[in-house]
C-alpha positions as CSV (number, residue, x, y, z in Angstrom):
1,M,-6.7,0.3,-12.6
2,S,-3.7,0.6,-15.0
3,D,0.0,0.8,-13.9
4,L,0.0,3.6,-11.4
5,H,3.0,4.9,-9.7
6,V,2.8,6.1,-6.1
7,V,5.2,7.2,-3.6
8,V,4.8,6.1,0.3
9,V,4.2,9.0,1.6
10,A,3.5,7.8,5.6
11,K,3.6,4.6,7.3
12,A,2.4,3.7,10.9
13,T,2.3,0.9,12.7
14,E,-1.6,0.4,13.7
15,A,-1.1,-2.7,16.1
16,E,1.2,-5.4,16.9
17,G,1.8,-6.5,13.4
18,I,0.2,-4.5,11.9
19,C,1.5,-1.6,9.6
20,S,-0.6,0.7,7.1
21,L,0.9,2.4,4.2
22,T,-0.7,5.8,2.9
23,L,-0.2,6.1,-0.7
24,A,-0.3,9.2,-3.2
25,A,0.2,9.9,-6.7
26,A,3.6,10.5,-6.9
27,D,2.7,13.1,-9.8
28,G,0.5,15.1,-7.4
29,G,-2.6,14.3,-8.9
30,A,-5.2,12.7,-8.2
31,L,-5.7,8.8,-7.9
32,P,-8.4,6.3,-9.2
33,A,-11.5,6.3,-8.1
34,F,-11.8,2.6,-6.8
35,S,-15.0,1.4,-4.8
36,A,-15.3,-0.5,-1.6
37,G,-13.3,-4.0,-1.7
38,A,-11.1,-3.0,-4.8
39,H,-7.4,-4.5,-4.1
40,V,-4.3,-3.1,-5.8
41,D,-1.1,-4.4,-6.9
42,V,2.3,-3.7,-4.8
43,H,5.5,-4.1,-6.3
44,L,7.4,-4.6,-3.6
45,P,11.5,-4.7,-3.3
46,G,12.9,-8.2,-4.4
47,G,10.4,-8.5,-7.4
48,L,7.3,-9.8,-5.4
49,V,4.2,-8.4,-6.2
50,R,1.4,-8.7,-3.8
51,Q,-2.2,-7.8,-3.7
52,Y,-4.0,-5.6,-1.0
53,S,-7.3,-3.9,0.5
54,L,-7.7,-0.2,-0.3
55,C,-9.3,0.3,3.6
56,N,-9.9,4.5,2.7
57,D,-12.8,6.1,1.9
58,P,-13.0,5.7,-1.7
59,A,-14.3,9.5,-1.6
60,E,-10.7,10.3,-1.3
61,T,-9.0,11.0,-4.4
62,H,-5.7,12.1,-2.4
63,R,-4.5,9.0,-0.9
64,Y,-4.9,5.3,-0.9
65,L,-4.4,3.1,2.5
66,L,-3.4,-0.4,2.9
67,G,-3.3,-2.2,6.1
68,V,-1.2,-5.2,6.0
69,L,-0.3,-7.7,8.8
70,R,3.0,-9.7,8.9
71,D,2.1,-13.1,8.5
72,P,4.4,-15.8,9.9
73,G,3.7,-18.1,7.3
74,S,3.5,-15.9,4.4
75,R,6.2,-15.9,1.1
76,G,7.8,-13.2,1.4
77,G,5.5,-10.0,1.1
78,S,4.3,-9.3,4.0
79,A,8.0,-9.1,5.7
80,A,8.9,-7.3,3.0
81,V,6.3,-4.3,3.5
82,H,7.3,-4.1,7.2
83,D,10.9,-4.2,6.8
84,H,11.7,-2.9,3.4
85,V,9.2,0.1,2.6
86,H,9.8,3.2,3.9
87,V,8.3,7.2,3.7
88,G,9.3,8.4,0.6
89,Q,9.7,5.1,-2.0
90,R,8.1,4.6,-5.2
């Protein structure tokens, strides 16, 4: 996939240490198709870039759903998602 600008439209706690992010196209259009096992590069606060798996149905073109485990041994990516990514951010 090429550069894609999205907005966080929902963030939820799914279980202890796991949050989900729902992303939609910033222009309100459809998102590019994907297949099972696809990943996206997520540009996080602080200049971090991390890959996360898409976990929604590939037939859905209105959103991408990511699940992120807070990894205590991470280099900052999962902590950035949990602590610094909020609804409305691009």
